[in-house]
C-alpha positions in Angstrom: -20.2 -70.6 27.7 -19.8 -69.7 31.3 -23.0 -71.5 32.3 -21.7 -74.7 30.5 -18.4 -74.4 32.4 -20.3 -74.7 35.7 -22.1 -77.9 34.5 -19.1 -79.9 33.1 -16.1 -81.6 34.6 -17.5 -81.7 38.1 -15.1 -84.5 39.1 -12.0 -82.4 38.2 -10.3 -80.0 40.6 -10.7 -76.3 39.9 -7.1 -76.0 38.6 -7.5 -79.0 36.3 -10.9 -77.8 35.0 -9.5 -74.3 34.3 -6.4 -75.6 32.5 -8.5 -78.0 30.4 -11.1 -75.3 29.5 -8.4 -72.8 28.6 -6.7 -75.3 26.4 -9.9 -76.3 24.7 -10.8 -72.7 24.0 -7.5 -72.0 22.5 -7.7 -75.2 20.4 -11.2 -74.1 19.1 -9.9 -70.7 18.2 -6.9 -72.2 16.4 -9.1 -74.8 14.6 -11.9 -72.5 13.6 -12.4 -74.3 10.2 -13.1 -77.7 11.9 -16.3 -78.9 13.4 -16.7 -80.0 17.0 -16.3 -83.7 16.3 -13.1 -83.1 14.4 -11.7 -80.9 17.2 -12.5 -83.6 19.7 -10.9 -86.3 17.6 -7.7 -84.2 17.2 -7.6 -83.5 20.9 -8.2 -87.1 21.9 -5.6 -88.4 19.5 -3.0 -85.8 20.6 -3.6 -86.6 24.3 -3.3 -90.4 23.8 -0.1 -89.8 21.9 1.4 -87.6 24.7 0.2 -90.0 27.4 2.0 -92.8 25.7 5.2 -90.7 25.7 4.6 -89.8 29.4 4.7 -86.1 28.7 1.1 -85.0 28.7 0.1 -81.8 30.3 -3.2 -83.4 31.3 -2.1 -86.6 33.0 -5.3 -86.6 35.0 -7.2 -87.5 31.7 -5.5 -90.9 31.3 -8.5 -92.8 32.4 -11.1 -90.3 31.2 -10.3 -90.1 27.5 -12.3 -93.2 26.7 -15.2 -92.2 29.0 -18.4 -91.4 27.0 -19.5 -88.9 29.6 -16.2 -87.0 29.4 -16.5 -86.9 25.6 -20.0 -85.6 25.7 -19.1 -82.8 28.2 -16.1 -81.9 26.1 -18.1 -81.8 22.9 -20.7 -79.6 24.6 -17.9 -77.2 25.7 -16.4 -77.2 22.2 -19.7 -76.4 20.6 -20.2 -73.5 23.1 -16.7 -72.2 22.2 -17.5 -72.4 18.5 -20.7 -70.4 19.1 -18.8 -67.9 21.2 -16.2 -67.3 18.5 -18.8 -67.1 15.7 -20.7 -64.5 17.7 -17.6 -62.6 18.4 -16.7 -62.6 14.7 -20.2 -61.3 13.8 -19.8 -58.5 16.3 -16.4 -57.3 14.9 -17.8 -54.6 12.6 -19.9 -53.2 15.4 -16.9 -53.1 17.8 -14.7 -51.5 15.1 -17.4 -48.9 14.5 -17.6 -48.2 18.2 -13.9 -47.8 18.5 -13.8 -45.4 15.6 -16.7 -43.4 17.1 -15.0 -43.2 20.5 -11.8 -42.0 18.8 -13.6 -39.2 17.0 -15.4 -38.3 20.3 -12.1 -38.1 22.2 -10.7 -35.9 19.4 -13.7 -33.6 19.5 -13.7 -33.3 23.3 -9.9 -32.6 23.2 -10.6 -29.8 20.7 -13.4 -28.4 22.9 -11.0 -28.4 25.8 -8.3 -26.7 23.8 -10.7 -24.0 22.6 -11.3 -22.9 26.2 -7.6 -22.8 27.3 -5.3 -19.9 26.6 -2.4 -20.6 24.2 0.9 -21.9 25.8 4.1 -19.9 26.0 5.7 -22.3 23.5 2.8 -21.7 21.0 3.0 -17.9 21.4 6.8 -18.0 20.9 6.6 -20.3 17.9 3.9 -18.2 16.4 5.9 -15.0 17.0 9.0 -16.6 15.3 6.9 -17.8 12.3 5.4 -14.3 11.8 8.9 -12.7 11.9 10.3 -15.3 9.5 7.6 -15.0 6.9 6.7 -11.3 7.5 3.2 -12.0 8.6 1.1 -9.6 10.6 0.5 -11.0 14.0 -3.0 -11.4 15.5 -4.2 -12.0 19.0 -4.4 -15.8 19.7 -7.3 -16.6 22.0 -6.9 -20.4 22.6 -4.7 -23.4 22.1 -6.9 -24.6 19.3 -6.7 -21.4 17.4 -2.9 -21.2 17.9 -2.5 -24.8 16.7 -4.7 -24.1 13.6 -3.0 -20.8 12.7 0.5 -22.3 13.1 -0.4 -25.3 11.0 -1.8 -23.0 8.3 1.4 -20.9 8.2 3.6 -23.9 8.0 1.6 -25.5 5.2 1.4 -22.3 3.2 5.1 -21.4 3.5 6.7 -24.8 3.7 9.1 -25.3 0.8 7.8 -27.8 -1.8 10.2 -30.7 -2.1 10.2 -31.8 -5.7 13.3 -33.6 -7.0 14.3 -34.2 -10.5 15.9 -37.5 -11.5 19.4 -35.9 -11.1 18.8 -34.6 -7.6 17.6 -37.9 -6.1 20.0 -39.5 -3.6 
């Protein structure tokens, strides 16, 4: 798509070209169910309408909309945008799988780091309070990871089960 951008709209200024390309890309993304010709027809009809009302965002296209060369360049760009979005859609499962893998990798690396660090004062205090509350024999905690896991285990084993009957519901 970026190679096509260099080849089209050579007579427009950099700002005009950028604005037009960005608009066309958004239009293609919004109109994914239409073919290139239909998108062009929609764009040309809208621009002619807005030019008649004197409120077009692309006033520099007033004399170019009927130009065959401009139409061919625009169709070429629209087709490239369609290819780009189709390719992007096909890549979505791979990208999602990579995100999931990276998430698991970060979690694993965080646990490795935690296993090498000593437990924090808060963890030791909380563990001490839980052991006193539930009359559990204390053990020596060697890492943040171990402290987290033991605290979680104590909480899940001794947490009260909240089961409500129909009469108790709020």
